[in-house]
C-alpha positions as CSV (number, residue, x, y, z in Angstrom):
1,M,11.0,-10.6,15.9
2,R,9.9,-7.0,15.4
3,D,6.5,-5.6,16.4
4,H,4.9,-4.3,13.2
5,T,2.3,-2.3,15.2
6,K,5.1,0.1,16.3
7,L,6.1,0.9,12.7
8,R,4.7,4.1,11.2
9,A,5.1,2.4,7.8
10,F,2.7,-0.4,8.8
11,L,0.2,2.1,10.3
12,L,0.1,4.1,7.1
13,A,-0.1,1.0,4.9
14,D,-3.0,-0.2,7.0
15,E,-4.8,3.2,6.6
16,V,-4.2,3.0,2.8
17,A,-5.7,-0.5,2.7
18,L,-8.8,0.7,4.6
19,L,-9.2,3.7,2.3
20,I,-8.8,1.6,-0.8
21,Y,-11.6,-0.7,0.3
22,Q,-13.9,2.3,0.9
23,I,-13.0,4.0,-2.4
24,T,-13.4,0.9,-4.5
25,A,-16.8,0.1,-3.0
26,G,-18.1,2.8,-5.3
27,F,-16.4,1.6,-8.4
28,P,-18.5,0.2,-11.3
29,K,-19.8,-3.3,-10.5
30,E,-18.3,-4.6,-13.8
31,E,-14.9,-3.8,-12.3
32,L,-15.3,-6.1,-9.3
33,Y,-13.0,-8.7,-10.8
34,G,-10.9,-6.2,-12.6
35,L,-9.4,-3.0,-11.3
36,T,-11.3,-3.2,-8.0
37,S,-9.8,-6.6,-7.2
38,Q,-6.4,-5.6,-8.3
39,M,-6.3,-2.4,-6.2
40,R,-7.6,-4.3,-3.1
41,R,-5.0,-7.0,-3.5
42,A,-2.2,-4.5,-3.9
43,A,-3.4,-2.5,-1.0
44,V,-3.6,-5.5,1.3
45,S,-0.2,-6.7,0.1
46,V,1.6,-3.6,1.5
47,P,0.8,-4.1,5.2
48,S,0.8,-7.9,4.8
49,N,4.4,-7.9,3.6
50,I,5.5,-5.5,6.3
51,V,4.0,-7.9,8.9
52,E,5.6,-10.9,7.3
53,G,9.0,-9.1,7.1
54,C,8.8,-8.3,10.8
55,A,8.2,-11.9,11.6
56,R,11.4,-13.0,9.8
57,E,14.7,-13.5,11.8
58,S,17.2,-12.2,9.3
59,Q,17.7,-8.6,8.3
60,A,18.0,-9.7,4.6
61,D,14.5,-11.3,4.7
62,Y,13.1,-8.3,6.5
63,A,14.5,-5.9,3.9
64,R,13.2,-8.1,1.1
65,F,9.6,-8.1,2.4
66,L,9.8,-4.3,2.9
67,T,10.9,-4.0,-0.7
68,I,8.0,-6.2,-1.9
69,A,5.6,-4.0,0.1
70,F,7.1,-0.9,-1.5
71,G,6.6,-2.4,-5.0
72,S,2.9,-3.1,-4.2
73,L,2.5,0.5,-3.0
74,R,3.9,1.8,-6.3
75,E,1.6,-0.7,-8.2
76,L,-1.3,0.7,-6.2
77,R,-0.4,4.3,-7.1
78,Y,-0.5,3.4,-10.8
79,Q,-3.9,1.7,-10.4
80,L,-5.3,4.7,-8.6
81,S,-4.1,6.9,-11.5
82,L,-5.8,4.6,-14.0
83,A,-9.0,4.6,-12.0
84,K,-9.0,8.4,-12.1
85,R,-8.4,8.5,-15.9
86,L,-11.2,6.0,-16.3
87,E,-13.4,8.5,-14.4
88,F,-14.2,6.2,-11.5
89,F,-13.8,9.2,-9.2
90,I,-16.4,11.5,-10.6
91,G,-17.9,13.5,-7.7
92,R,-15.4,12.1,-5.2
93,D,-12.2,13.6,-3.9
94,S,-9.1,11.5,-4.1
95,S,-6.7,13.8,-2.4
96,L,-6.8,12.0,0.9
97,I,-5.8,8.7,-0.6
98,D,-3.2,10.4,-2.8
99,Q,-1.6,12.0,0.2
100,K,-1.6,8.8,2.3
101,I,0.0,6.8,-0.5
102,I,2.7,9.4,-1.0
103,E,3.3,9.6,2.8
104,A,3.4,5.8,3.0
105,E,5.9,5.6,0.2
106,K,8.2,8.1,1.8
107,V,8.1,6.4,5.2
108,L,8.6,2.9,3.8
109,N,11.4,4.1,1.5
110,A,13.2,5.7,4.5
111,L,12.8,2.4,6.5
112,I,14.2,0.4,3.5
113,T,17.1,2.9,3.2
114,K,17.9,2.6,6.9
115,M,17.8,-1.2,6.7
116,R,20.3,-1.1,3.8
117,E,22.7,1.2,5.7
118,N,22.9,-1.2,8.6
């Protein structure tokens, strides 16, 4: 078993999840069961799948869960883009979350690539 707490990909994904919860707390209340919920689920899915992958014995399972985590991260990036276009960020800066998501994507993608090479 692998220790997920030692993975930079996990630490970044965890930061992204925390930021998404903070950001979506300011979204319109009518979005609670819409975009707010979708973004929170996608954000939590990323570190959750990394953790689950680390708990798996086989390399194939580990790689599969990392790939699922990456897909959730890309889903989240789209949802964030949609929230901006819907003007849910008026008066707020989204640059920190944008940077964190991009960094998490790069680190997670590098980890997946490394796994596939082995």
